[in-house]
C-alpha positions as CSV (number, residue, x, y, z in Angstrom):
1,M,7.2,13.5,-31.7
2,S,10.7,14.6,-30.8
3,D,12.1,14.3,-27.3
4,T,12.0,18.1,-26.9
5,D,8.0,18.1,-27.2
6,E,7.9,15.6,-24.5
7,E,10.0,17.7,-22.1
8,E,8.0,20.8,-22.4
9,G,5.3,19.7,-20.1
10,P,1.3,19.7,-20.6
11,A,-0.2,22.1,-23.2
12,V,-2.8,23.3,-20.7
13,P,-1.3,24.3,-17.3
14,L,-2.7,22.1,-14.4
15,G,-4.1,23.8,-11.3
16,E,-2.5,23.4,-8.0
17,G,-4.3,22.5,-4.8
18,D,-6.2,19.7,-3.5
19,P,-7.9,17.4,-6.0
20,V,-11.9,17.5,-6.3
21,E,-13.6,14.7,-4.8
22,G,-16.0,12.6,-7.1
23,A,-16.2,11.7,-10.7
24,P,-17.5,14.1,-13.5
25,V,-21.0,13.2,-14.7
26,A,-19.8,12.7,-18.1
27,R,-17.2,10.2,-17.0
28,V,-20.0,8.1,-15.4
29,A,-22.3,8.5,-18.3
30,S,-19.4,7.3,-20.7
31,R,-19.3,4.1,-18.9
32,L,-23.0,3.1,-19.5
33,H,-24.6,1.7,-22.6
34,Y,-27.8,3.3,-23.8
35,A,-30.8,2.7,-23.7
36,I,-30.8,2.0,-19.8
37,G,-33.1,2.0,-17.1
38,K,-32.7,4.0,-13.8
39,N,-32.5,0.6,-11.7
40,D,-29.7,-0.7,-14.0
41,V,-27.8,2.5,-13.6
42,V,-28.1,2.4,-9.8
43,R,-27.1,-1.4,-9.8
44,R,-23.9,-0.5,-12.0
45,E,-22.9,2.9,-10.8
46,G,-25.1,3.8,-7.9
47,D,-22.2,3.8,-5.3
48,T,-20.1,6.2,-7.6
49,V,-19.6,9.6,-6.1
50,I,-20.1,12.4,-8.5
51,R,-19.2,16.2,-8.4
52,T,-21.9,18.6,-8.0
53,P,-22.0,22.2,-7.2
54,E,-22.9,21.4,-3.6
55,G,-20.2,18.9,-3.2
56,P,-19.8,15.2,-3.8
57,R,-22.9,13.1,-3.7
58,E,-23.7,9.4,-4.5
59,L,-25.2,9.0,-7.8
60,A,-27.9,6.5,-6.5
61,S,-29.1,9.5,-4.2
62,V,-29.2,11.9,-7.1
63,L,-31.3,9.6,-9.3
64,E,-33.8,9.0,-6.3
65,E,-34.7,12.8,-7.0
66,T,-35.6,12.4,-10.6
67,D,-38.8,11.0,-12.0
68,E,-37.1,9.6,-15.1
69,V,-37.2,5.7,-15.1
70,Y,-35.3,5.2,-18.6
71,F,-32.6,6.9,-20.4
72,D,-32.6,6.3,-24.1
73,T,-29.5,8.5,-24.8
74,R,-26.5,9.6,-22.8
75,R,-27.8,13.1,-23.1
76,A,-31.1,12.2,-21.5
77,F,-29.2,10.7,-18.5
78,E,-26.9,13.7,-18.2
79,N,-29.7,16.1,-18.5
80,A,-31.8,14.2,-15.8
81,V,-28.8,14.2,-13.4
82,R,-28.0,17.9,-14.0
83,E,-31.7,18.8,-13.3
84,V,-31.3,17.6,-9.9
85,I,-27.6,18.7,-9.1
86,G,-27.7,22.0,-11.1
87,T,-24.8,23.5,-12.9
88,G,-22.2,25.8,-11.7
89,P,-18.6,25.7,-10.3
90,I,-17.6,22.5,-8.4
91,P,-16.1,23.5,-5.0
92,T,-12.4,22.6,-4.6
93,E,-12.2,23.0,-1.0
94,E,-14.2,21.9,1.9
95,A,-15.9,24.4,3.9
């Protein structure tokens, strides 16, 4: 890489404005090892605030709303969380 490549800036323009509160579900999922039980997830990451279409929420409160007790894969964990929080745009400003 030449010096001029580093001076050009990021390849994708970054948005301006306030940062979004909470961590993406995928980031939390990447910190876990599978297969894992729901109680272990809550113990390790339960106080982590995640981004949802309705605003930031603690992962433990999201997991309380799912009937799943065991996640054999990362995809199973992410699907269970998304069934509770839904999908859609994440709000960038507080109402």
